[in-house]
GURO-693525 format. One record per residue (C-alpha): x, y, z; residue number from 0; residue in three letters. Coordinates in Angstrom, 2 decimals. Layout:
REM residues N
> px_py_pz_k_r
> X_Y_Z_NUM_ALA;
...
END
This chain:
REM residues 265
> px_py_pz_k_r
> 0.00_0.00_0.00_0_MET;
> 2.87_2.37_0.76_1_ALA;
> 4.05_2.08_-2.85_2_ARG;
> 0.59_2.02_-4.41_3_ALA;
> 0.48_5.75_-5.19_4_ASP;
> 3.33_5.18_-7.66_5_ASN;
> 1.09_3.14_-9.95_6_TYR;
> -2.52_3.60_-8.80_7_TRP;
> -3.47_7.22_-9.32_8_LYS;
> -7.27_7.07_-9.12_9_SER;
> -9.98_4.83_-7.74_10_ARG;
> -11.73_4.09_-11.03_11_GLY;
> -14.53_1.55_-10.62_12_ALA;
> -13.12_0.15_-7.35_13_PHE;
> -14.77_0.89_-4.01_14_LEU;
> -11.52_1.82_-2.28_15_PHE;
> -7.95_2.05_-3.57_16_SER;
> -4.70_0.96_-1.93_17_SER;
> -3.28_4.53_-1.69_18_PRO;
> -6.49_5.53_0.12_19_GLU;
> -6.15_2.52_2.42_20_ALA;
> -2.55_3.50_3.22_21_TRP;
> -3.61_7.03_4.21_22_ASP;
> -6.52_5.67_6.26_23_PHE;
> -4.24_3.21_8.05_24_TYR;
> -1.83_5.98_9.12_25_ARG;
> -4.14_8.96_9.74_26_LYS;
> -7.19_7.02_10.92_27_GLY;
> -6.88_3.57_12.46_28_VAL;
> -3.27_3.69_13.75_29_LEU;
> -3.55_7.23_15.11_30_THR;
> -6.85_6.46_16.84_31_THR;
> -5.38_3.26_18.33_32_ALA;
> -2.44_5.17_19.78_33_LEU;
> -4.70_7.95_21.11_34_CYS;
> -6.83_5.21_22.72_35_SER;
> -3.83_3.85_24.70_36_SER;
> -3.53_0.64_22.73_37_PHE;
> -0.07_-0.81_22.00_38_SER;
> -0.36_-1.97_18.38_39_PRO;
> 2.12_-4.33_16.74_40_LEU;
> 2.54_-4.68_12.99_41_LEU;
> 2.30_-8.06_11.26_42_CYS;
> 3.29_-9.03_7.74_43_ASP;
> 0.31_-10.60_5.99_44_MET;
> 2.67_-12.18_3.43_45_ARG;
> 4.04_-14.38_6.23_46_SER;
> 2.45_-17.23_8.20_47_ASP;
> 3.98_-16.30_11.56_48_ASP;
> 0.92_-14.39_12.82_49_TRP;
> -1.76_-16.89_11.75_50_VAL;
> -1.42_-19.23_14.73_51_SER;
> -1.44_-16.43_17.35_52_ASP;
> -5.17_-16.09_18.12_53_THR;
> -4.62_-14.41_21.52_54_GLU;
> -4.56_-10.91_20.05_55_VAL;
> -7.17_-9.57_17.59_56_PRO;
> -5.93_-8.42_14.18_57_VAL;
> -7.02_-5.13_12.59_58_ILE;
> -6.95_-5.29_8.81_59_ILE;
> -7.21_-2.14_6.70_60_VAL;
> -8.14_-3.36_3.25_61_SER;
> -8.60_-1.81_-0.15_62_SER;
> -10.66_-3.48_-2.86_63_ALA;
> -7.55_-5.57_-3.65_64_CYS;
> -5.81_-8.21_-1.54_65_MET;
> -3.71_-11.07_-2.81_66_SER;
> -5.14_-14.59_-2.78_67_ALA;
> -2.44_-15.68_-0.32_68_GLY;
> -3.32_-12.94_2.17_69_LYS;
> -7.05_-13.64_1.89_70_GLN;
> -6.41_-17.34_2.47_71_ALA;
> -4.35_-16.57_5.59_72_ARG;
> -7.17_-14.46_7.05_73_VAL;
> -9.58_-17.37_6.45_74_VAL;
> -7.17_-19.81_8.15_75_ARG;
> -6.78_-17.42_11.07_76_TYR;
> -10.56_-17.19_11.52_77_LEU;
> -10.95_-20.97_11.22_78_LYS;
> -8.50_-21.33_14.13_79_GLN;
> -10.64_-19.08_16.33_80_GLY;
> -8.98_-15.76_15.49_81_GLY;
> -10.64_-12.38_15.83_82_ARG;
> -10.52_-9.73_13.10_83_VAL;
> -11.62_-6.12_12.73_84_LEU;
> -11.83_-5.56_8.97_85_LEU;
> -12.38_-2.11_7.49_86_LEU;
> -13.48_-0.17_5.51_87_PRO;
> -14.25_-2.55_2.57_88_VAL;
> -14.00_-6.25_1.74_89_LEU;
> -11.41_-7.23_-0.89_90_PRO;
> -12.85_-8.68_-4.07_91_SER;
> -9.77_-8.52_-6.36_92_PHE;
> -6.16_-9.68_-6.11_93_ASP;
> -3.05_-7.53_-6.54_94_ASP;
> -3.28_-7.91_-10.32_95_ASP;
> -6.83_-6.51_-10.29_96_PHE;
> -8.29_-9.91_-11.13_97_LYS;
> -11.44_-11.10_-9.32_98_PRO;
> -10.55_-12.85_-6.05_99_CYS;
> -13.27_-13.42_-3.45_100_THR;
> -11.74_-16.04_-1.14_101_ILE;
> -12.44_-13.99_2.00_102_LEU;
> -15.80_-12.65_0.84_103_SER;
> -17.04_-16.14_-0.06_104_ASP;
> -15.99_-17.41_3.38_105_PHE;
> -18.12_-14.63_4.91_106_LEU;
> -21.23_-15.53_2.88_107_ASP;
> -20.61_-12.95_0.15_108_ALA;
> -21.79_-9.63_1.67_109_PRO;
> -22.45_-6.82_-0.81_110_VAL;
> -21.14_-3.29_-0.22_111_LEU;
> -21.92_0.08_-1.77_112_VAL;
> -20.36_3.49_-1.22_113_ALA;
> -22.75_5.95_0.38_114_SER;
> -23.91_8.71_-1.93_115_LYS;
> -25.64_10.65_0.86_116_LYS;
> -24.47_14.16_1.64_117_GLU;
> -25.09_13.64_5.36_118_PHE;
> -24.79_10.42_7.33_119_VAL;
> -25.36_10.29_11.09_120_ARG;
> -23.26_7.38_12.31_121_ILE;
> -24.02_5.33_15.41_122_THR;
> -21.80_2.33_16.17_123_ILE;
> -22.23_0.11_19.23_124_ASP;
> -24.09_2.83_21.19_125_ASN;
> -21.53_5.53_20.32_126_ILE;
> -23.82_8.12_18.73_127_VAL;
> -23.25_10.79_16.07_128_ASN;
> -19.64_9.81_15.34_129_ILE;
> -17.82_12.53_13.45_130_TYR;
> -17.74_11.62_9.77_131_ASN;
> -14.82_13.26_8.00_132_ASN;
> -14.19_10.40_5.61_133_GLY;
> -16.44_7.96_3.82_134_GLU;
> -19.12_5.37_4.58_135_VAL;
> -19.73_2.00_2.91_136_PHE;
> -23.13_0.39_3.50_137_PHE;
> -23.72_-3.37_3.45_138_THR;
> -26.74_-3.96_1.23_139_THR;
> -26.59_-7.74_1.65_140_ARG;
> -25.62_-8.96_5.11_141_LEU;
> -24.20_-12.42_5.78_142_PRO;
> -26.72_-14.75_7.35_143_SER;
> -26.50_-14.64_11.17_144_ASP;
> -24.62_-11.32_11.12_145_ALA;
> -25.31_-9.02_14.07_146_GLU;
> -25.67_-5.37_13.06_147_VAL;
> -23.60_-3.06_15.28_148_LEU;
> -23.67_0.22_13.40_149_GLY;
> -26.10_2.13_11.19_150_VAL;
> -26.79_5.45_9.58_151_ASP;
> -29.48_6.78_11.93_152_GLU;
> -31.26_8.58_9.09_153_ILE;
> -31.67_5.69_6.65_154_SER;
> -31.02_2.79_9.07_155_GLN;
> -28.60_1.37_6.51_156_SER;
> -26.08_-0.99_8.19_157_PRO;
> -22.39_-0.13_8.06_158_LEU;
> -20.98_-2.28_10.89_159_ALA;
> -21.70_-5.91_11.72_160_TRP;
> -20.21_-8.90_13.49_161_MET;
> -20.17_-12.52_12.38_162_LEU;
> -19.17_-15.79_14.03_163_LYS;
> -17.27_-17.86_11.48_164_THR;
> -16.49_-21.52_10.97_165_ASP;
> -13.90_-22.65_13.50_166_GLY;
> -15.13_-20.30_16.22_167_GLY;
> -13.60_-17.12_14.83_168_GLY;
> -15.13_-13.65_14.98_169_SER;
> -15.09_-11.04_12.24_170_LEU;
> -16.23_-7.49_12.87_171_LEU;
> -16.69_-5.43_9.73_172_PHE;
> -16.75_-1.62_9.82_173_LEU;
> -17.61_0.20_6.59_174_GLY;
> -16.26_3.57_7.69_175_PHE;
> -13.03_5.43_7.14_176_ARG;
> -12.03_8.54_9.04_177_TRP;
> -9.16_10.87_9.85_178_ILE;
> -8.61_10.89_13.60_179_HIS;
> -10.17_14.06_14.98_180_ALA;
> -12.67_13.46_17.80_181_LYS;
> -12.98_11.54_21.08_182_ARG;
> -15.86_9.59_19.50_183_GLU;
> -13.31_7.92_17.21_184_HIS;
> -11.45_6.64_20.28_185_GLU;
> -14.68_5.55_21.98_186_GLN;
> -15.76_3.72_18.82_187_MET;
> -12.47_1.82_18.45_188_LEU;
> -12.41_0.86_22.14_189_ARG;
> -15.99_-0.42_21.93_190_ALA;
> -15.28_-2.50_18.83_191_LEU;
> -12.09_-3.98_20.26_192_MET;
> -13.98_-4.83_23.45_193_LYS;
> -16.50_-6.68_21.27_194_ARG;
> -13.56_-8.74_20.01_195_LEU;
> -12.51_-9.62_23.55_196_GLY;
> -9.69_-7.11_23.98_197_THR;
> -9.00_-6.07_27.56_198_LYS;
> -7.55_-2.58_27.93_199_GLN;
> -4.12_-2.83_29.55_200_ARG;
> -3.26_0.87_29.69_201_VAL;
> -5.32_3.83_30.91_202_SER;
> -3.97_7.28_30.07_203_CYS;
> -5.91_10.45_30.91_204_SER;
> -4.32_12.50_28.10_205_ASN;
> -4.87_11.01_24.65_206_SER;
> -2.14_13.27_23.24_207_SER;
> 0.35_11.15_25.18_208_VAL;
> 0.84_7.87_23.35_209_TRP;
> 1.78_4.71_25.18_210_THR;
> 3.43_1.39_24.42_211_SER;
> 3.48_-1.45_26.94_212_LEU;
> 6.06_-4.19_26.43_213_ARG;
> 6.31_-7.26_28.68_214_THR;
> 8.79_-10.11_28.95_215_LYS;
> 8.55_-12.69_31.75_216_ASP;
> 8.09_-10.77_35.02_217_SER;
> 9.17_-7.36_33.77_218_LYS;
> 7.26_-4.72_31.83_219_SER;
> 8.24_-1.35_30.44_220_VAL;
> 5.60_1.28_29.72_221_LEU;
> 6.76_3.96_27.29_222_PHE;
> 5.05_7.35_27.50_223_LEU;
> 5.51_9.38_24.31_224_MET;
> 4.92_13.09_23.88_225_ASN;
> 5.60_13.73_20.21_226_LEU;
> 4.12_17.23_20.27_227_LEU;
> 5.86_20.59_20.68_228_SER;
> 4.34_21.45_24.07_229_SER;
> 4.80_19.85_27.50_230_PRO;
> 2.12_17.35_28.51_231_MET;
> 0.85_15.89_31.77_232_GLU;
> -1.10_12.68_32.25_233_THR;
> -2.34_10.22_34.86_234_ASP;
> -1.53_6.67_33.85_235_VAL;
> -2.13_3.12_35.04_236_SER;
> -1.50_-0.22_33.39_237_CYS;
> -1.97_-3.96_33.80_238_ARG;
> 1.08_-5.97_32.69_239_PRO;
> 0.66_-9.61_31.74_240_GLY;
> 1.85_-10.82_35.15_241_PHE;
> -0.71_-8.72_37.09_242_LYS;
> -4.43_-9.38_37.60_243_ASN;
> -5.33_-5.74_38.20_244_SER;
> -4.33_-2.26_37.08_245_MET;
> -1.24_-0.67_38.66_246_VAL;
> -1.56_3.06_39.40_247_ASP;
> 1.60_4.73_38.10_248_LEU;
> 0.60_8.24_39.17_249_GLY;
> 0.89_11.53_37.30_250_ARG;
> 3.70_12.22_34.87_251_HIS;
> 4.98_15.31_33.10_252_ARG;
> 6.68_15.03_29.74_253_LEU;
> 8.63_17.80_28.08_254_ASP;
> 8.03_18.50_24.41_255_ALA;
> 9.12_15.71_22.07_256_MET;
> 10.28_13.31_24.78_257_THR;
> 9.75_9.69_25.74_258_VAL;
> 9.68_8.37_29.32_259_LYS;
> 10.16_4.69_30.18_260_ALA;
> 8.59_3.29_33.36_261_ILE;
> 9.74_-0.15_34.54_262_GLU;
> 7.28_-2.43_36.32_263_ILE;
> 8.44_-5.67_37.93_264_THR;
END
């Protein structure tokens, strides 16, 4: 996706292009995850090393194109009980722009359309009137047994749904792309990840301070990152893997463009 703008200059007849997906990944999903005090890791979908790790949900930002090998790995992951948040569209072509519906067929072939409405009032999992500064994709044909989690309040058209898959997996689809701007974006992502069984391990009172919790054996390090040009203060607590409850780490002040590491043993 990072290289896609070199050869894919416009969307054409596709619902969503790879350059658009790359921008959405950076400015939307990843930024919102960091502002929500998650500690995201990157995985290479060309490799098999992530497929067997079903402990942590996988967020997949997809364009209309995804290679057959990547689609097959997502299906294998779901069949092993994995949990996926897929957004904002389902792939239906491979990297050569040839029809490829391995993942869509596994999900009972839902049908998506781009919203043509000038105004859409988005409610997702009880988070109401979510700021829409991007684009919405409605599902006009839902998979059988899908649970609707998000709609346009005006038309009641579904844009988010959850499905239990063969093998005990869970797929949550969100037909919405955004640029991170409002607290509702953080609330929405937290709610969806909670639906997928994610337990919040870090609580940070200032969403402008990003966090990253890393644990090995009986030692954890929580990194507090202020990447902005003004000093920041925040109250923070976390729950490392070897603790059953949150640890209050108190209030911290970070100078502009600094990182603080807190060791927890």
